[in-house]
Structure formats: C-alpha cells, structure tokens
N, C-alpha and C positions, 0 to 999 in steps of 0.2 A: 221384532223381526221384519225384515224387508219383504215387500209383497211377493217378489219373484221367488224368494226362498220359501215363503209360506205356501205359495202355490205348488211348488215343487214337492215340498214335504208331504202335503195332503194328498197330492196326486199319486205319490208313491205308497203312502200309507193305505189309502182306500183303493188303490189300483184302478183309478177312475179319472176320466177326462170330462165327465158329466157336469155341467152347470145347470142348476135348476133355476129357471127364471120365476121369481115370485111376483108375477104380474097378476096380482090377486084382485081382479075385477070384482067389485062388490056385487054385481048383478049375477055373477056365475058362481059365487060361493054358495055351498049348500044352505038351503033355507033355514034349517034349524040353528045354524051358526049366525047367519045374517040377522036373525031376530034377536040374538043376544048381545051382550055388551062387548065392545071391542072385536067386532067381527073379523076384520082383516088380520089383526095380529093373532087372534085365537086360531084362525085358519093357517096362518104361516107357521105358528108354533107346532101344530100338528104335522105339517108337511116336513118341517125340519126334524122333528123327532122320528119320523118315518123314514127319512132319507139321508141323514147326516153322515152315515158310514158308507155311503155309496157314491158320493159326489166329490168334486174338487172346489166348488164355490156355489154361492147363491147370488142371484142377480135381480133384485127388484127394480122394475121400471117406475120412476117416480110419478109418471102420469096417472097411474092407477090410484095413487095416494093424494096427489095434489088436487085432483078433481073433487075430493071430499073435504077440502079445506083443513081446518084445525084437526078434525077427527082422523083424516088420512095421515097427516104429518105425524101425529101422536102414534098412529099405528106403525108407521115406518120406524119411528124411534123405538117403540116397544119391541119390534121385531129385531132390530139391531142389538138392543140391550140383551134380549134373550139369547141370541146367537153368541154374542160376546161373553155372556156369563156362563153358558153351558158348553159351548163348542168353540172356544176361542181360537182353535187351530184351523177353523174353516173360514176362508176369506169371504168377505162381503164386497160385492161390486155393485155400486150404485149406477144404474143406467139412467143418466140424467141428460146426456148429450149437450153439455154446457158450452157456450161460446159467447164471448163478449169482450169489451176492452179490458185492460188489466185490472183496474181498481174494482170493477164489477165482478170480475172473476175471482178476486180475492174474497169477496163475500160468498160466492158460490163454493169456493174451495173450503172455506171455514165451516159452511153448513155441512158439506159432505164429510169432511175428514175430522172436524172437531165436535160438531153437534151430533151427527149420526155415527161418528167413529168408524166409518167405512175404511176398507183397505184399498179400494180402487174406485175409479170413476171413468165414465166415457165423456169425451169431449170432441168438439168440432175442430178441424184444422184450418178453416177458411180464413180466420183472422191472423194466422201466423204464430210463430214460436213466441214472439215478444208479448203477445196478448195472453198466451197460455202459461207464462212464466209463474204466476201464483200457484198453479197446479203443479208444474214441474219442479218447484222448489220443494215440495214435500218429498224428500228423498226416499222415504221408506214406503211410499204409497205407489200404487200402479195407475198410470195415466194411459188409458185406452183411447187412442186417437182414431176416429172414423176414417177408414181407408176405402174399402169397397163394400158398400152396404148391401143388404139382402133384398131390398125392395125391387120390384120390376122396373121402375123408372130410374134406377140408380145410374145408368149409363149416360143420362142426359148431360151431366157435367163430368162425371168420374171417368168417362171414356174419351173425353176430349184430348186431342193429341198437341203436344208442343215439342218440337225438336225430336220427333220420332218416338216419343214416350207418351203414354196415356197419363192423364192426371193422377189416377190412383197409384201408378207406379212412382211418379214424382213425389207424392205424399210419403209413400213407404220409404223411399230413398232419403228424403229430408229428415224424417223422423229418426231413422236408424243411424244416420251419419251426423246430423247436426243438432237434433233436439235431445238425444239420449245421453247427455253428459253426466247425468246422475244415475244412469242405468236403471231408470224406472219407467221407461216408455214401453208401450205395447200398441197393438193395432186391432181394429175391428174389421174383419172380412167375412162376408156372408157365405154360408154354406151353399147357397143357391147359385154361386159362380165358382165352381171348383177349379176351373182353368186359371182364373184370376188369383184364386187362393194359392195355387201352386207357384205362380209367378212371385206373389208377395213372400211366400216362404223362402223361396230362392234369394230374394233380395235381402231379407233380414237375417237369414242363416239360423243357426241353432241358438238355444237358450234366450229366445225372444218370444214372449207370450202373444198368441193370437186368440182373441175372443171371436167365436164363430157362431153367430146366430143363424136361424133359418132351417134347422133340422125339423122334420115332422110336418106340422100343418103348413108351413111355407114351401115345402117341397124339397128341401135339401136332402141329398142321398148320403147315408152314413158312409158307405165304402169310399166313394169319391172324396168325401170331406176328410176322412181320416188319412188317406194316402196322400192327399195334397197338403194337409195342414199340420201334421205333427212334425217335430224336429227330429234330428238324427238319433235321439234317445227315446223317441216315442212319447215325448212330453210337450208341454207348452202349447197345446191346443185346448182351449177352454170351449167345449162344445155345448151350446146352450139349447135347452128345450124348456118351454114354458107351459103352454096349454096342454100339450100332449102328456105331461106328467101331472101337473097340479089339478087339472080338471078331468082326470081319467074317470072320475065318478062324482056325481053331485048328491050322493046318498051318504049314509053314515059310515060306509066303508071307504070314503074318499082317500083317507091316509093310506090304508092298505093298498088300494089300487095305484096310488102315486108310488109307493115303494116297488110294486110289481113293475111298473113302467120304467122306473129308474134302473132297476136290475136288468131289464131287458135292453135298454139303451146302453148301459155300461158294458154288458156282455157283448153286444154287437159291435160297439166301438173297439173293444179289446180284441175281438177276433181279427179285425182288419189292422189294428194297430200293430200287432205281432208281425204282420206281413210287411210292414213299412219300415222296420228297423233292421 
C-alpha cells in the first residue's frame, strides 16, 4: 500500500491526526527499563502497545539511536520489526533529515526503506530534486521534504525572499509542482509558525500530507495548527508530539500516562478539526 493511502486509512480508522515521536532519549527512559536489556526498544514497544489505536503514525528521530552506536541502531530496527509485525497498518516515519549527493542518498534510502522497512522519511531540499531522486524513486514511500521548520532560527534562510516569494514558499511550490511526479511527496512545516503553515497548505492543496512538529514543549498551539494545517477533508496533517507523550511519566505508569496524553491530544485536535472542514 502506498504511504499516502496508508496514512489516510489509519487516520480514518483511529479518527486521529496524532503522530507520536519515538524520540527515546536513553537518559529519560524510566530507570527500571534503562537498566534492563534493550532499553530503547522495550520502552518503544510499551508506548506502541499503549497508543497504537489512538494515532496515525510513529516517528523516531534517528539521533537518539545513532548516538548509542550499534545498540541504538539495533533498537531502531527492533522497534520497526515490532510495529510491522503487530500493527502493520500504522505508518513508520523515520526522521533522519537526510541530504547528500545522489549516490550517497541511495545508501541512505536503502537503510531507511529496505533495512528499517520504514514507510516514510524526512529529507532536506537544499541539494535539489536531482540529488533526492534515490528517495523519490521509491514510489510507495512518503518523502517529507523540510519546508518551514519549527526551530526559532528557521527564518534565517527560510524567510529569504526571491522574486517576491520567501524561500519556504518556493520549496513548497517546487515540491508540489515539479518533484511530486510519483505522488509520494510531502512537506514538513512547524506548528510554531501557523501563518506559514496556512500559506503552505494553500500552495499544496488537498490530499497532500504535512508533517507538523512543534506541538507541546516547543510551543505550537493546537487550535491554530489544526485550522491552518488540515486539508479540506480534515486529513493529511500529521501532528507530532514527542516528549509530551512518551515522557509524561518516568515511573512504572509511563505507558498509561502516555496513553492519557495521546487521548488528550487526539481529542483536542478533533475538536478543532471538525471546525475546519
């Protein structure tokens, strides 16, 4: 199944636009798990079991696994294998923000899509479409291109203007008009910039996924995010929360607390989502 179809199906089935970021920082995992074997994958499995019916995707950031070397990569693979084995209908987005020349990207793409068996990945646009072709050629996968990121300094380059348009607008236009020949492109736009999010949604139209980080700890507001980010059917906004859900507790009740936070976010999103369609 193509990524866009898989995302739509699970969003409708679970009535949810919540993406749980599995940014499983080893230093923040509950101590009783951290002292055991395979702490990151054990933690992730518990989060998945507690939330799989409440969300539309999981998004591990590879930095939290790569920093541990072999053990971290093994944990990431074990997490993917677990999700694919038990809940294959739930998309896995690898947040790796890859960017390089074409032959190097081929290696990155094979790692994400063939070794980890992920459904989607985040990539940088700076090197252009030609360099990203190894990713774009995976027709059934989702390619989330960074457009307007959630960090405070994002505007240093992304707000630069050329011919009356800001760079993030040009990125959005190029991706939707020229890069999306396999209908597998998507964009990353931060919840911390709702006005820019609304602009991007207008550029790409409906049936185009937007990955929206920045809710919760980073300060993104749910109401503004939903109203600016969903398409005309109230879909295709993958609204990510990481720390606010997975680290809601550092005790033995961490999975239950994660479920409670996922329910809270799903319900808040749906409240405003209904007003937007």
